[in-house]
N, CA, C and O atoms as a GROMACS GRO file, in nm:
protein
  196
    1UNK      N    1   1.180  -8.661   1.841
    1UNK     CA    2   1.259  -8.710   1.940
    1UNK      C    3   1.152  -8.822   1.997
    1UNK      O    4   1.034  -8.788   2.009
    2UNK      N    5   1.185  -8.930   2.025
    2UNK     CA    6   1.098  -9.042   2.096
    2UNK      C    7   1.120  -9.026   2.250
    2UNK      O    8   1.227  -9.026   2.309
    3UNK      N    9   0.986  -9.012   2.304
    3UNK     CA   10   0.973  -8.990   2.484
    3UNK      C   11   1.020  -9.123   2.537
    3UNK      O   12   1.017  -9.218   2.458
    4UNK      N   13   1.067  -9.144   2.674
    4UNK     CA   14   1.099  -9.283   2.726
    4UNK      C   15   1.002  -9.398   2.726
    4UNK      O   16   1.034  -9.517   2.725
    5UNK      N   17   0.877  -9.346   2.729
    5UNK     CA   18   0.772  -9.472   2.786
    5UNK      C   19   0.724  -9.513   2.632
    5UNK      O   20   0.631  -9.592   2.615
    6UNK      N   21   0.782  -9.465   2.544
    6UNK     CA   22   0.738  -9.555   2.402
    6UNK      C   23   0.587  -9.492   2.378
    6UNK      O   24   0.540  -9.521   2.268
    7UNK      N   25   0.508  -9.415   2.458
    7UNK     CA   26   0.386  -9.398   2.409
    7UNK      C   27   0.362  -9.232   2.388
    7UNK      O   28   0.253  -9.178   2.364
    8UNK      N   29   0.502  -9.159   2.404
    8UNK     CA   30   0.479  -9.032   2.340
    8UNK      C   31   0.584  -8.982   2.254
    8UNK      O   32   0.676  -9.061   2.231
    9UNK      N   33   0.589  -8.869   2.204
    9UNK     CA   34   0.724  -8.818   2.110
    9UNK      C   35   0.716  -8.664   2.166
    9UNK      O   36   0.628  -8.601   2.224
   10UNK      N   37   0.854  -8.630   2.123
   10UNK     CA   38   0.861  -8.474   2.171
   10UNK      C   39   0.844  -8.414   2.062
   10UNK      O   40   0.904  -8.475   1.975
   11UNK      N   41   0.787  -8.320   2.021
   11UNK     CA   42   0.728  -8.239   1.862
   11UNK      C   43   0.740  -8.096   1.881
   11UNK      O   44   0.650  -8.029   1.932
   12UNK      N   45   0.822  -8.061   1.851
   12UNK     CA   46   0.835  -7.914   1.850
   12UNK      C   47   0.825  -7.860   1.988
   12UNK      O   48   0.751  -7.772   2.032
   13UNK      N   49   0.959  -7.964   2.070
   13UNK     CA   50   0.940  -7.908   2.211
   13UNK      C   51   0.849  -7.932   2.306
   13UNK      O   52   0.868  -7.879   2.415
   14UNK      N   53   0.727  -8.016   2.287
   14UNK     CA   54   0.612  -8.059   2.341
   14UNK      C   55   0.585  -8.204   2.333
   14UNK      O   56   0.592  -8.270   2.229
   15UNK      N   57   0.548  -8.258   2.476
   15UNK     CA   58   0.553  -8.378   2.463
   15UNK      C   59   0.412  -8.438   2.422
   15UNK      O   60   0.316  -8.414   2.495
   16UNK      N   61   0.396  -8.507   2.316
   16UNK     CA   62   0.260  -8.549   2.276
   16UNK      C   63   0.237  -8.713   2.260
   16UNK      O   64   0.320  -8.791   2.214
   17UNK      N   65   0.125  -8.742   2.301
   17UNK     CA   66   0.083  -8.877   2.332
   17UNK      C   67   0.017  -8.931   2.206
   17UNK      O   68  -0.027  -8.861   2.114
   18UNK      N   69   0.016  -9.058   2.210
   18UNK     CA   70  -0.074  -9.097   2.100
   18UNK      C   71  -0.226  -9.054   2.116
   18UNK      O   72  -0.300  -9.050   2.214
   19UNK      N   73  -0.249  -9.019   1.958
   19UNK     CA   74  -0.392  -8.958   1.950
   19UNK      C   75  -0.392  -8.816   1.960
   19UNK      O   76  -0.502  -8.765   1.941
   20UNK      N   77  -0.293  -8.736   1.986
   20UNK     CA   78  -0.274  -8.640   1.981
   20UNK      C   79  -0.288  -8.565   1.844
   20UNK      O   80  -0.251  -8.625   1.743
   21UNK      N   81  -0.334  -8.448   1.834
   21UNK     CA   82  -0.354  -8.393   1.680
   21UNK      C   83  -0.241  -8.276   1.685
   21UNK      O   84  -0.224  -8.209   1.787
   22UNK      N   85  -0.178  -8.263   1.587
   22UNK     CA   86  -0.066  -8.169   1.570
   22UNK      C   87  -0.085  -8.085   1.435
   22UNK      O   88  -0.055  -8.146   1.332
   23UNK      N   89  -0.128  -7.959   1.422
   23UNK     CA   90  -0.183  -7.912   1.278
   23UNK      C   91  -0.234  -7.987   1.204
   23UNK      O   92  -0.187  -7.997   1.091
   24UNK      N   93  -0.356  -8.071   1.246
   24UNK     CA   94  -0.433  -8.157   1.192
   24UNK      C   95  -0.412  -8.277   1.159
   24UNK      O   96  -0.495  -8.349   1.103
   25UNK      N   97  -0.270  -8.317   1.200
   25UNK     CA   98  -0.214  -8.452   1.178
   25UNK      C   99  -0.230  -8.540   1.312
   25UNK      O  100  -0.179  -8.494   1.414
   26UNK      N  101  -0.300  -8.668   1.318
   26UNK     CA  102  -0.306  -8.732   1.426
   26UNK      C  103  -0.201  -8.826   1.482
   26UNK      O  104  -0.195  -8.929   1.415
   27UNK      N  105  -0.128  -8.823   1.569
   27UNK     CA  106  -0.023  -8.917   1.620
   27UNK      C  107  -0.078  -9.060   1.630
   27UNK      O  108  -0.175  -9.076   1.703
   28UNK      N  109  -0.039  -9.144   1.578
   28UNK     CA  110  -0.067  -9.300   1.566
   28UNK      C  111   0.030  -9.406   1.594
   28UNK      O  112   0.002  -9.526   1.599
   29UNK      N  113   0.127  -9.363   1.610
   29UNK     CA  114   0.257  -9.455   1.661
   29UNK      C  115   0.354  -9.391   1.674
   29UNK      O  116   0.385  -9.293   1.605
   30UNK      N  117   0.426  -9.448   1.782
   30UNK     CA  118   0.581  -9.374   1.796
   30UNK      C  119   0.629  -9.525   1.854
   30UNK      O  120   0.572  -9.603   1.931
   31UNK      N  121   0.776  -9.534   1.774
   31UNK     CA  122   0.877  -9.630   1.832
   31UNK      C  123   0.984  -9.568   1.825
   31UNK      O  124   1.007  -9.449   1.804
   32UNK      N  125   1.075  -9.685   1.851
   32UNK     CA  126   1.234  -9.600   1.851
   32UNK      C  127   1.308  -9.553   1.719
   32UNK      O  128   1.420  -9.503   1.723
   33UNK      N  129   1.238  -9.572   1.602
   33UNK     CA  130   1.281  -9.501   1.465
   33UNK      C  131   1.219  -9.379   1.424
   33UNK      O  132   1.251  -9.311   1.326
   34UNK      N  133   1.102  -9.350   1.529
   34UNK     CA  134   1.041  -9.248   1.448
   34UNK      C  135   0.887  -9.247   1.511
   34UNK      O  136   0.868  -9.300   1.620
   35UNK      N  137   0.787  -9.190   1.447
   35UNK     CA  138   0.650  -9.175   1.461
   35UNK      C  139   0.589  -9.180   1.325
   35UNK      O  140   0.639  -9.139   1.221
   36UNK      N  141   0.469  -9.239   1.342
   36UNK     CA  142   0.378  -9.232   1.226
   36UNK      C  143   0.236  -9.109   1.251
   36UNK      O  144   0.147  -9.118   1.335
   37UNK      N  145   0.252  -9.013   1.159
   37UNK     CA  146   0.109  -8.926   1.179
   37UNK      C  147   0.003  -8.995   1.048
   37UNK      O  148   0.029  -9.061   0.947
   38UNK      N  149  -0.076  -8.963   1.086
   38UNK     CA  150  -0.200  -8.979   0.998
   38UNK      C  151  -0.268  -8.837   0.950
   38UNK      O  152  -0.312  -8.773   1.046
   39UNK      N  153  -0.284  -8.784   0.843
   39UNK     CA  154  -0.344  -8.693   0.779
   39UNK      C  155  -0.416  -8.691   0.676
   39UNK      O  156  -0.367  -8.737   0.573
   40UNK      N  157  -0.522  -8.648   0.674
   40UNK     CA  158  -0.623  -8.680   0.553
   40UNK      C  159  -0.622  -8.827   0.497
   40UNK      O  160  -0.615  -8.855   0.377
   41UNK      N  161  -0.630  -8.904   0.583
   41UNK     CA  162  -0.644  -9.057   0.560
   41UNK      C  163  -0.505  -9.111   0.521
   41UNK      O  164  -0.496  -9.229   0.487
   42UNK      N  165  -0.419  -9.050   0.524
   42UNK     CA  166  -0.265  -9.099   0.450
   42UNK      C  167  -0.171  -9.109   0.566
   42UNK      O  168  -0.164  -9.015   0.645
   43UNK      N  169  -0.102  -9.209   0.581
   43UNK     CA  170  -0.022  -9.226   0.707
   43UNK      C  171   0.126  -9.174   0.641
   43UNK      O  172   0.167  -9.203   0.528
   44UNK      N  173   0.204  -9.078   0.751
   44UNK     CA  174   0.321  -9.050   0.732
   44UNK      C  175   0.429  -9.081   0.834
   44UNK      O  176   0.411  -9.042   0.949
   45UNK      N  177   0.553  -9.156   0.799
   45UNK     CA  178   0.673  -9.190   0.885
   45UNK      C  179   0.734  -9.084   0.896
   45UNK      O  180   0.757  -9.019   0.794
   46UNK      N  181   0.774  -9.038   1.012
   46UNK     CA  182   0.892  -8.906   1.049
   46UNK      C  183   1.005  -8.986   1.136
   46UNK      O  184   0.994  -9.012   1.256
   47UNK      N  185   1.131  -9.023   1.041
   47UNK     CA  186   1.231  -9.071   1.151
   47UNK      C  187   1.291  -8.982   1.246
   47UNK      O  188   1.302  -8.861   1.228
   48UNK      N  189   1.333  -9.048   1.353
   48UNK     CA  190   1.433  -9.001   1.445
   48UNK      C  191   1.544  -8.943   1.377
   48UNK      O  192   1.602  -9.010   1.291
   49UNK      N  193   1.590  -8.806   1.407
   49UNK     CA  194   1.702  -8.793   1.340
   49UNK      C  195   1.836  -8.768   1.454
   49UNK      O  196   1.950  -8.753   1.412
   0.00000   0.00000   0.00000
């Protein structure tokens, strides 16, 4: 779920800002459609459900 200011996301019930690390994956982008995480040099897009 994307937060109101578009610089943070709610992940597993916690507000996470850009640059936060979640289980080894870095939060690199947040937008209205979802988030982008970087893990071991690869980027993954997770869509808002």
